[in-house]
KEFILO-453201 format. One record per residue (C-alpha): residue in three letters; x, y negated, z negated. Coordinates in steps of 0.1 Angstrom, whole numbers, padded with zeros to 4 digits, always signed. Example, Ala and Ser with C-alpha at 12.3 -4.5 7.8 and 13.67 -1.06 7.14 Angstrom:
// residues 2
ALA+0123+0045-0078SER+0137+0011-0071
// end
This chain:
// residues 831
MET+0036+0337+0051THR+0071+0335+0039THR+0076+0318+0006LEU+0106+0308-0015ARG+0103+0340-0035ASP+0108+0364-0006GLU+0145+0359+0002PRO+0156+0362-0034GLU+0136+0394-0037LYS+0154+0409-0007GLN+0186+0403-0026GLY+0173+0420-0057ILE+0168+0387-0076ASP+0138+0381-0098LEU+0131+0345-0093ARG+0110+0340-0124THR+0137+0355-0146ARG+0163+0332-0130LEU+0141+0302-0137LEU+0137+0312-0173GLU+0174+0317-0176PHE+0180+0282-0162HIS+0156+0267-0187ALA+0171+0286-0216ARG+0206+0274-0206TYR+0199+0237-0199TYR+0170+0228-0221SER+0194+0212-0245ALA+0193+0180-0265ASN+0227+0168-0254VAL+0216+0164-0217MET+0183+0148-0226ARG+0174+0111-0230LEU+0143+0100-0248VAL+0124+0067-0245LEU+0094+0059-0267LEU+0073+0028-0260GLY+0044+0017-0282ARG+0028-0009-0304GLU+0041+0009-0335SER+0070-0004-0356LEU+0105+0009-0348ASP+0104+0029-0380ASP+0072+0046-0370LEU+0085+0053-0335GLN+0116+0068-0349ALA+0095+0090-0372LEU+0075+0102-0341ALA+0108+0110-0323ILE+0120+0131-0352ARG+0087+0148-0357PHE+0083+0160-0321PHE+0119+0162-0307ALA+0143+0169-0336ALA+0138+0206-0333ILE+0153+0207-0297GLU+0185+0226-0299ASN+0218+0210-0289LYS+0236+0237-0269ALA+0265+0214-0259VAL+0261+0222-0222ASP+0273+0203-0192PRO+0245+0194-0168PRO+0244+0212-0135GLN+0263+0194-0108HIS+0256+0188-0071PRO+0283+0201-0047LYS+0310+0175-0040ASP+0306+0177-0003PRO+0270+0182+0008PHE+0281+0177+0044THR+0309+0199+0058PRO+0330+0188+0088ALA+0306+0208+0109GLU+0278+0182+0102LEU+0299+0150+0104GLY+0309+0132+0136LYS+0277+0147+0151ARG+0244+0137+0166LEU+0212+0155+0156ASP+0183+0152+0180VAL+0149+0160+0164VAL+0114+0164+0180PRO+0088+0150+0157VAL+0051+0159+0155LYS+0040+0123+0153GLU+0049+0094+0177SER+0080+0086+0156ARG+0111+0069+0170SER+0141+0063+0148ILE+0178+0063+0147GLU+0195+0069+0113LEU+0232+0066+0107SER+0243+0085+0075TRP+0278+0083+0060LEU+0292+0105+0033LEU+0308+0084+0006PRO+0324+0089-0028SER+0302+0085-0058ILE+0292+0049-0067ARG+0278+0056-0102ASP+0307+0041-0119LYS+0305+0009-0098TYR+0275-0005-0117ARG+0294-0037-0126THR+0304-0046-0090SER+0275-0029-0070PRO+0293-0028-0037GLN+0265-0007-0022SER+0240-0035-0030ILE+0262-0061-0012LEU+0265-0039+0019SER+0228-0032+0018HIS+0221-0069+0017LEU+0243-0076+0047LEU+0235-0047+0069GLY+0198-0047+0061HIS+0194-0085+0065GLU+0165-0095+0089GLY+0173-0132+0093PRO+0191-0150+0122GLY+0224-0133+0132SER+0214-0100+0117ILE+0216-0065+0133LEU+0179-0064+0134SER+0176-0098+0150LEU+0198-0087+0179LEU+0181-0053+0183LYS+0147-0071+0185ALA+0160-0096+0210ARG+0170-0067+0232GLY+0136-0050+0227TRP+0152-0020+0210ALA+0138-0021+0175ASN+0109-0030+0153GLY+0125-0026+0119LEU+0156-0017+0100SER+0166-0007+0065ALA+0200+0000+0049GLY+0213+0013+0016PRO+0223+0044-0004SER+0197+0071+0003ASP+0212+0096-0022ALA+0235+0085-0050GLN+0247+0115-0070GLU+0274+0119-0096ALA+0297+0136-0071PHE+0289+0117-0039CYS+0268+0091-0022ILE+0250+0090+0012PHE+0247+0055+0027SER+0223+0051+0056VAL+0212+0026+0082SER+0178+0035+0096VAL+0164+0018+0127ASP+0127+0019+0136CYS+0131+0020+0174THR+0111+0012+0205ASP+0111+0037+0234GLU+0137+0014+0250GLY+0158+0016+0219ILE+0158+0054+0220ALA+0168+0053+0256ASN+0197+0030+0245SER+0206+0049+0214GLU+0243+0045+0219GLY+0238+0008+0223VAL+0219+0006+0191ILE+0247+0023+0172SER+0273+0000+0189VAL+0255-0030+0175VAL+0258-0016+0140TYR+0296-0011+0144GLN+0300-0046+0160TYR+0284-0061+0129LEU+0308-0040+0107ALA+0337-0054+0128ARG+0324-0089+0122LEU+0321-0082+0085LYS+0357-0068+0084ALA+0370-0098+0104GLU+0353-0125+0083GLY+0352-0107+0049VAL+0325-0110+0023GLN+0327-0145+0008PRO+0323-0149-0030TRP+0292-0170-0025VAL+0274-0140-0010PHE+0280-0121-0042GLU+0271-0151-0063GLU+0238-0156-0045CYS+0229-0119-0050ARG+0239-0122-0086ASP+0218-0154-0092ILE+0187-0139-0075ALA+0191-0107-0095ALA+0195-0126-0128MET+0164-0147-0119ASN+0143-0116-0112PHE+0155-0099-0143ARG+0147-0130-0164PHE+0112-0133-0150LYS+0105-0097-0145SER+0068-0089-0149LYS+0056-0060-0171SER+0052-0027-0153LYS+0032+0004-0162PRO+0045+0020-0194MET+0052+0054-0177GLN+0072+0038-0149TYR+0091+0016-0174THR+0101+0044-0198THR+0110+0067-0169ALA+0134+0041-0155ILE+0150+0034-0188ALA+0155+0071-0195THR+0171+0075-0161ASN+0195+0045-0168MET+0205+0062-0201GLN+0218+0092-0182ALA+0243+0070-0163LEU+0250+0037-0180PRO+0266+0026-0213ALA+0242+0017-0241ASP+0245-0021-0237LEU+0233-0019-0201THR+0204+0004-0207LEU+0177-0022-0202ALA+0194-0042-0175GLY+0202-0010-0156TYR+0213-0016-0121ALA+0193-0048-0118LEU+0222-0072-0125PHE+0255-0080-0108PHE+0285-0087-0130ASP+0318-0088-0112PHE+0328-0096-0077SER+0352-0070-0063ILE+0362-0074-0027GLU+0383-0042-0031ASP+0352-0021-0039ILE+0332-0037-0010ASN+0361-0030+0014ALA+0366+0005+0002LEU+0330+0013+0008SER+0327-0004+0042SER+0359+0011+0054ALA+0343+0046+0049LEU+0316+0037+0074THR+0333+0053+0103PRO+0321+0074+0133GLU+0340+0106+0122ASN+0323+0103+0088MET+0288+0098+0102LEU+0258+0119+0111VAL+0235+0103+0137THR+0199+0115+0136VAL+0177+0106+0165VAL+0140+0113+0161SER+0118+0110+0192LYS+0094+0128+0215ALA+0119+0119+0242CYS+0141+0147+0227GLU+0116+0174+0239GLY+0131+0197+0265THR+0167+0190+0253THR+0168+0209+0221ASP+0182+0244+0216GLN+0174+0253+0179GLU+0143+0256+0158GLU+0140+0250+0120GLN+0126+0281+0103TRP+0100+0267+0079TYR+0082+0241+0100GLY+0093+0251+0135THR+0109+0217+0141LYS+0129+0217+0173TYR+0164+0201+0172LYS+0199+0200+0187LEU+0232+0193+0169ALA+0260+0181+0191ASP+0295+0165+0187LEU+0299+0128+0192SER+0325+0124+0219ALA+0360+0111+0210GLU+0354+0083+0236LEU+0322+0071+0219GLN+0338+0073+0184THR+0367+0052+0196GLN+0344+0026+0212TRP+0324+0023+0180ARG+0354+0023+0157HIS+0371-0005+0177PRO+0345-0025+0196GLU+0360-0044+0226ALA+0338-0074+0219ILE+0313-0086+0193ASP+0281-0100+0205PRO+0280-0137+0195MET+0245-0134+0182LEU+0258-0113+0153GLN+0266-0136+0124LEU+0268-0132+0087PRO+0238-0147+0068ALA+0237-0184+0060LYS+0230-0196+0024ASN+0195-0191+0012ALA+0175-0223+0010PHE+0145-0206-0007ILE+0162-0197-0039PRO+0141-0216-0066THR+0157-0239-0091ASP+0126-0253-0108PHE+0113-0228-0134ALA+0092-0253-0154LEU+0059-0240-0166ARG+0029-0262-0158SER+0007-0274-0186PRO-0029-0261-0188PRO-0057-0285-0175ALA-0069-0312-0198THR-0100-0290-0205GLY-0078-0264-0222PRO-0067-0228-0214MET-0088-0211-0187ALA-0106-0177-0193GLU-0120-0176-0158PRO-0113-0193-0124ALA-0131-0226-0118LEU-0145-0239-0085ILE-0127-0272-0082HIS-0137-0282-0047ARG-0164-0274-0022ASP-0176-0289+0010ASP-0189-0276+0043GLN-0154-0265+0053LEU-0136-0254+0022LEU-0141-0238-0013VAL-0112-0239-0037TRP-0110-0217-0068PHE-0083-0223-0094LYS-0070-0205-0125HIS-0040-0217-0145ASP-0019-0189-0160ASN-0021-0191-0197THR-0011-0155-0204PHE+0021-0144-0187SER+0042-0176-0187LYS+0061-0169-0155PRO+0071-0196-0129LYS+0050-0177-0103ALA+0018-0184-0084ASN-0005-0165-0060PHE-0021-0184-0031LEU-0049-0164-0014ALA-0071-0176+0014GLN-0097-0159+0035LEU-0111-0174+0067GLN-0145-0158+0073THR-0153-0157+0110PRO-0174-0135+0133ALA-0148-0132+0160VAL-0127-0105+0143ASN-0150-0075+0142ASP-0179-0079+0166SER-0165-0054+0191PRO-0135-0029+0193GLU-0119-0054+0217ALA-0121-0082+0192MET-0107-0060+0164ALA-0078-0049+0186LYS-0070-0085+0196THR-0072-0097+0160MET-0048-0070+0148LEU-0024-0078+0177TYR-0026-0115+0170MET-0019-0111+0133ASP+0011-0088+0140MET+0025-0113+0165VAL+0022-0141+0138ASP+0039-0118+0113GLU+0067-0110+0137GLU+0073-0146+0146LEU+0077-0155+0109ASN+0099-0126+0100GLU+0133-0141+0105TYR+0123-0174+0088ALA+0105-0159+0059TYR+0131-0132+0052ALA+0152-0156+0031ALA+0121-0164+0011ASP+0114-0127+0006ILE+0149-0121-0008ALA+0143-0151-0031GLY+0110-0136-0045LEU+0085-0155-0023HIS+0064-0135+0000PHE+0036-0139+0026GLN+0011-0117+0043VAL-0014-0124+0071SER-0039-0097+0081ALA-0073-0090+0096ILE-0100-0080+0072ARG-0136-0069+0078GLU-0150-0103+0082GLY-0121-0126+0090VAL-0085-0133+0083GLU-0067-0131+0050LEU-0036-0152+0042LEU-0015-0146+0011VAL+0016-0164-0002PHE+0029-0153-0036GLY+0059-0154-0058TYR+0080-0181-0074ASN+0060-0213-0071HIS+0089-0238-0067LYS+0090-0236-0029LEU+0057-0219-0022ILE+0042-0249-0004ASN+0072-0248+0021LEU+0065-0212+0031LEU+0027-0218+0031THR+0031-0247+0055ARG+0052-0227+0080VAL+0029-0197+0078VAL-0002-0218+0085GLU+0014-0237+0114THR+0024-0204+0130LEU-0010-0188+0124ALA-0026-0218+0141SER-0002-0219+0171PRO+0021-0189+0175ALA+0046-0187+0204LEU+0031-0154+0218SER+0060-0144+0240LEU+0057-0116+0265PRO+0086-0094+0253VAL+0074-0096+0217PHE+0038-0089+0228ASN+0049-0058+0247ARG+0069-0045+0218ILE+0042-0051+0192LYS+0015-0036+0214GLU+0035-0005+0220ARG+0041-0001+0182LYS+0003-0007+0175ILE-0007+0019+0201LYS+0016+0045+0187GLY+0004+0037+0152LEU-0032+0044+0162ARG-0022+0076+0180ASN-0004+0088+0149LEU-0037+0087+0131SER-0045+0119+0150TYR-0018+0136+0129SER-0031+0124+0095GLN-0043+0149+0070PRO-0079+0162+0077TYR-0091+0148+0044GLN-0080+0113+0055GLN-0098+0118+0088ALA-0129+0127+0068MET-0126+0095+0048ARG-0123+0074+0079ASN-0153+0090+0095GLN-0174+0085+0063VAL-0168+0048+0066LEU-0176+0049+0103CYS-0210+0065+0096GLN-0219+0041+0068GLU-0208+0006+0078SER-0221-0015+0106PRO-0202-0027+0126ARG-0174-0002+0123TRP-0153+0011+0152SER-0137+0045+0156VAL-0100+0050+0161GLU-0107+0062+0197ASP-0127+0030+0205ARG-0100+0008+0190LEU-0072+0026+0209ALA-0090+0023+0242ALA-0096-0014+0236LEU-0060-0020+0225GLU-0046-0004+0257GLU-0064-0030+0278VAL-0054-0061+0259SER-0031-0085+0278LEU-0011-0115+0266GLU-0035-0139+0284ASP-0064-0123+0265LEU-0046-0130+0233ARG-0038-0166+0241TYR-0075-0172+0248PHE-0087-0151+0219GLY-0064-0165+0192PRO-0082-0199+0188GLN-0115-0181+0188VAL-0105-0161+0158LEU-0102-0194+0138ARG-0131-0212+0155ARG-0159-0222+0130ALA-0142-0203+0102LEU-0153-0208+0066LEU-0123-0212+0043GLU-0122-0200+0007VAL-0090-0202-0014LEU-0079-0190-0048VAL-0048-0204-0065HIS-0038-0185-0096GLY-0007-0189-0118ASN+0018-0216-0125ALA+0002-0245-0108THR-0019-0276-0115PRO-0054-0283-0100ALA-0038-0310-0078GLU-0012-0285-0065ALA-0040-0260-0058LEU-0059-0286-0038ALA-0028-0297-0019GLY-0021-0261-0008ALA-0057-0255+0002GLN-0057-0287+0023VAL-0026-0275+0041VAL-0046-0246+0054ALA-0079-0266+0059SER-0062-0294+0079THR-0043-0271+0101ILE-0068-0243+0108ALA-0103-0245+0095SER-0131-0259+0118ALA-0151-0289+0110ARG-0183-0269+0117PRO-0180-0234+0100PHE-0209-0210+0101GLN-0234-0216+0073GLY-0264-0199+0057HIS-0282-0174+0079ALA-0256-0175+0106CYS-0230-0166+0080GLY-0251-0137+0066ALA-0258-0124+0101MET-0221-0117+0107ARG-0215-0097+0075VAL-0207-0061+0076ARG-0237-0041+0065VAL-0243-0006+0050VAL-0266+0019+0066GLU-0291+0036+0042PHE-0287+0074+0043PRO-0320+0093+0046LEU-0336+0109+0015GLY-0336+0147+0012PRO-0317+0176-0004GLU-0296+0184+0026GLY-0290+0148+0038CYS-0270+0144+0070VAL-0238+0160+0083TYR-0212+0147+0107ARG-0188+0173+0121ARG-0155+0168+0140GLN-0126+0189+0151ALA-0093+0179+0136LEU-0076+0155+0160ASN-0043+0175+0158PRO-0049+0209+0176ALA-0022+0225+0155GLU-0038+0215+0122LYS-0048+0246+0103ASN-0065+0228+0073SER-0101+0219+0073ALA-0116+0192+0050ILE-0149+0178+0037GLU-0160+0146+0021VAL-0195+0148+0005THR-0208+0113-0004PHE-0239+0106-0024GLN-0251+0070-0018ILE-0265+0052-0048SER-0288+0029-0028ASP-0300+0010-0059GLN-0277-0019-0067ASP-0270-0038-0099PRO-0285-0073-0098PRO-0262-0103-0104GLY-0249-0100-0140GLY-0262-0065-0144PHE-0241-0033-0148ASP-0266-0005-0155VAL-0261+0014-0123SER-0223+0010-0120ALA-0218+0018-0157ARG-0237+0051-0154LEU-0219+0061-0123GLN-0185+0053-0138LEU-0191+0074-0169LEU-0207+0102-0148MET-0177+0105-0124HIS-0153+0104-0153LEU-0171+0134-0168VAL-0171+0151-0134LYS-0134+0147-0127GLU-0118+0174-0148PRO-0143+0202-0144CYS-0144+0195-0106PHE-0107+0200-0103ASN-0107+0229-0127GLU-0135+0248-0108LEU-0127+0241-0072ARG-0089+0238-0073THR-0077+0259-0102LYS-0103+0287-0104GLU-0117+0290-0069GLN-0084+0279-0053LEU-0101+0263-0023GLY-0071+0241-0015TYR-0044+0219-0030ILE-0064+0187-0024VAL-0095+0184-0046PHE-0107+0150-0056SER-0138+0134-0070GLY-0145+0098-0077ILE-0163+0066-0066VAL-0160+0047-0034ALA-0175+0012-0030SER-0189+0001+0004VAL-0195-0036+0012GLY-0225-0053-0004ARG-0221-0036-0038VAL-0232-0002-0025LEU-0216+0025-0046ASN-0211+0062-0037ALA-0201+0093-0056ARG-0176+0113-0035PHE-0162+0148-0035ILE-0132+0157-0012VAL-0117+0191-0006GLN-0091+0202+0020SER-0087+0239+0026GLU-0070+0265+0048VAL-0091+0294+0033MET-0127+0282+0039ASP-0145+0263+0066PRO-0163+0230+0058LYS-0197+0245+0057GLY-0185+0269+0030LEU-0168+0240+0012ASP-0201+0221+0012ASP-0218+0251-0004ARG-0191+0253-0031ILE-0195+0216-0039GLU-0233+0221-0042ALA-0226+0251-0064PHE-0203+0230-0086LEU-0230+0204-0090VAL-0254+0231-0104PHE-0226+0243-0127PHE-0218+0207-0138ARG-0253+0199-0149ASP-0253+0229-0173PHE-0218+0219-0183LEU-0229+0184-0192GLU-0261+0195-0209THR-0242+0218-0232MET-0214+0193-0239SER-0211+0185-0276ASP-0219+0150-0288GLU-0184+0146-0301GLU-0168+0155-0267PHE-0193+0132-0249ALA-0184+0103-0272THR-0147+0109-0267ASN-0151+0107-0229ARG-0173+0076-0232GLN-0147+0059-0253ALA-0120+0067-0227VAL-0140+0049-0200VAL-0145+0019-0224ASP-0108+0018-0231ARG-0099+0018-0195HIS-0123-0011-0188LEU-0108-0031-0217GLU-0072-0025-0207LYS-0056-0059-0202PRO-0037-0068-0169LYS+0000-0064-0174ASN+0011-0091-0150LEU-0001-0120-0129ASN-0007-0098-0098GLU-0029-0074-0117GLU-0050-0103-0130THR-0053-0118-0095ASN-0064-0084-0082GLU-0093-0085-0106ILE-0103-0120-0096TRP-0099-0120-0058PRO-0123-0092-0049GLU-0151-0111-0068ILE-0145-0141-0045GLN-0142-0120-0013LEU-0174-0101-0021GLY-0193-0132-0030ARG-0202-0120-0065TYR-0182-0144-0086GLU-0187-0122-0116PHE-0154-0129-0132GLY-0146-0110-0164TRP-0170-0082-0155LEU-0149-0053-0169PRO-0156-0061-0206LYS-0193-0067-0197ARG-0196-0033-0181ALA-0177-0018-0210GLU-0205-0030-0233VAL-0231-0012-0212VAL-0210+0020-0212LYS-0209+0019-0250THR-0247+0022-0251LEU-0250+0052-0228SER-0261+0085-0241LYS-0258+0120-0226ALA-0295+0119-0218ASP-0289+0086-0198ILE-0262+0103-0177LEU-0282+0135-0171ALA-0312+0113-0160PHE-0289+0094-0136PHE-0275+0127-0122ASP-0310+0141-0118GLN-0321+0109-0100TYR-0293+0105-0075ILE-0270+0135-0072GLY-0287+0168-0083VAL-0301+0192-0057GLU-0336+0181-0064ALA-0328+0145-0071ALA-0356+0122-0059GLN-0332+0095-0047ARG-0306+0119-0032ARG-0289+0104-0001LYS-0262+0127+0010LEU-0236+0125+0038SER-0213+0155+0045VAL-0184+0146+0068GLN-0167+0179+0079ILE-0134+0182+0097PHE-0126+0216+0112GLY-0090+0228+0115SER-0077+0253+0141ILE-0085+0284+0119PHE-0123+0277+0120PRO-0142+0269+0152LEU-0164+0238+0153PRO-0200+0250+0154ASP-0223+0235+0180GLN-0256+0217+0171GLY-0276+0249+0173ALA-0256+0263+0145ILE-0276+0242+0121GLN-0312+0253+0119ALA-0342+0229+0120GLY-0352+0217+0086ASP-0317+0216+0073ALA-0293+0186+0074GLU-0297+0159+0100VAL-0269+0162+0124LEU-0250+0131+0135GLU-0238+0134+0170ASP-0229+0098+0175PRO-0225+0075+0145ALA-0235+0044+0165VAL-0268+0060+0174PHE-0273+0071+0138LYS-0266+0036+0125ALA-0289+0020+0150SER-0318+0043+0140HIS-0316+0039+0103PRO-0323+0008+0081LEU-0296-0014+0066LEU-0294-0019+0029PRO-0302-0055+0018LEU-0274-0079+0012PRO-0270-0090-0024PRO-0282-0126-0032ILE-0257-0154-0030PRO-0252-0169-0065ALA-0255-0207-0069LEU-0221-0223-0074ARG-0212-0256-0091THR-0178-0273-0090VAL-0160-0280-0123SER-0137-0310-0130LEU-0106-0299-0149ALA-0087-0331-0148SER-0085-0365-0132ASP-0058-0353-0108VAL-0084-0330-0091GLN-0104-0360-0079ALA-0073-0379-0069ALA-0060-0350-0048ALA-0094-0345-0032ALA-0096-0382-0023ASP-0061-0381-0008ALA-0071-0352+0013GLY-0103-0368+0025GLY-0125-0341+0008THR-0152-0342-0018SER-0158-0323-0050SER-0196-0330-0051SER-0216-0304-0070ASP-0250-0310-0055LYS-0244-0294-0021PRO-0262-0261-0013PRO-0241-0229-0019VAL-0221-0216+0010ALA-0220-0179+0018PRO-0185-0165+0012GLY-0167-0135+0026GLU-0176-0100+0015ASP-0146-0077+0019ASP-0125-0056-0004ALA-0091-0072-0008PRO-0064-0052+0009GLY-0037-0032-0008ASP-0034-0035-0046ALA-0062-0061-0046LYS-0088-0037-0035SER-0117-0031-0059SER-0127+0005-0054ASP-0152+0011-0081ASN-0175-0019-0085
// end
């Protein structure tokens, strides 16, 4: 294998010596910037800076510079065709521009990014989608150095778009011609300036490491008075700077990169490191002339209209009459609808989060249903995109998606016009247009997305197969792909209403809102979508996703698969130990022990398997939560040097080592680790979204244990080393009485996949078909449904409920809620 060290060695260069020389030359105080963030006083922070950094020598060096011209004339005015490994189709236009670092007051690149990357009516993307050529587009500086800038427009294409690549590029140049003819009006800059000022004014706190890194980066390029604002604000409108930048976006100054499987058979070169096949060719003078001076501009191409979603009401709502809220309150419940509400009394931002889940059996009862639901949600998202893009720019966002047991709808951001976007989203969700051209484009994109999972990393394939073996129902990628290929538009038109039929609706409104506003938003959804007869009681429980109980025994069970990509050399394994005992409502004994145990495991696991044994670059240990509160300890390794059976043996050997490691750990070290877990549990949310992401999973999972982190921290505080050893010996150790192990093994091309006979009788149970395995093993019980009572926060709650025709009675039987991890950042992975 050739490495970066080999070529320098051929030239007589000692790479390590050169690196040390580089460090010795440039490790200098004058080219460094330091940011300290902490609760200490400024004097104390200054003392820390002096203590730890004053000794760094100032060598008065100039920092190393990038070359002024990263592209030579040989790379501009060219087309680069590239054959990807995955099903990827894109066209990227890249222009070499002068540096924009000194343009921080006028930000011409941001204005051009806003216009070229717009997704509303009249935009480049709107026309490309209408022609069936594109699914997405982005624009902006992809590399802004001190000596140069590269500005790019990247188009996510359809197959038809790749076939019409010259037409795609022509649309971009037609828009540039429109922009040149009409000019950028001052109000466009003013709108961008006002939105940027609003976002800066109401910026939420970010993670300290991200914040300090951003500030230190700003300090390298900006004057001291702009260090905190950075590049976030617009100051001066300069049509001259905008025109200078846009006038450089010419064909002779452009590199076109086309990435597609369609380029196979047309390339004539191969990249040396990854073997990527490509071809570099001149753009003809005729094409360059056509693009530089378009004969006509498509009338669909228009500059953006003024943004109607920019908020103007930033007033903060008063807390309920009952006072500040520590936890969400159930303010409405009937047979159709549950509404949870929490007023923000912590972050004081004019923002709110509206989250709704519609629990329905239609989404996941077969691969066909899952495929149709995904297509339906993508069609809804696509139909809303142009309308909602203006809201997105103005800090108001939406998301509709299929989850395990239904449909999830999110609208979040500035609260002033949230109800406007919510109403349009709900109306579209209930009755989308479902046009054939859009259906064909979205279906093609979805199919290729599923096919691309074949090229995902082996450890990712192991993770997907672990869930496939454990959850019921759960469908494989192959099943979903086969079902998706057969779905027609007529299927979707019939299926769409079935997705929402008899759905149970549960809503959380969190942030700058009143109870009455929360109820009004919930009723927008309920009156448009939810059924008058949702599933209740046993029917609701019967449609929940369940978890299969793994068999007891030291070897457990094993599921082996060949990596889906035949060229993949790496193998991978995920070993999961299922903790089948569950905490009762309000209890945290099991989860607290597992949290502390896996915290103690993390560092020695990485040190032994990655650093010392060098099994592979990817070594991970942690906790994965299945539905129904079922927790699992997991170990993941990806390797090119050992087959999965060997990796399984090394994980087992590590567990033997770890028990001795833990047993001999000093009391002081154990107490330090225990306190670290407690501190992590007690860390406060830094913004509204983080707090929402603690609340929403409790509603989705039907636990309603709000504020559980401090409660579990109290349990962690009481745990001793003997407690953790006993827990390890009960569930994970080789001779553990309650050991339930699943080993999912993905074999790369270096190691052959053994047949069933390779595992002797009496060893692990071999899973040949996850569906058969799940059908032949018991399901773990569902947790009990807690009793719920509504809370009256103020008189306006009853008034809003009466206006909506609902009731807030508290003597109705509890209704079974959804039970799914929230997607994205809202997912709860350890409880």
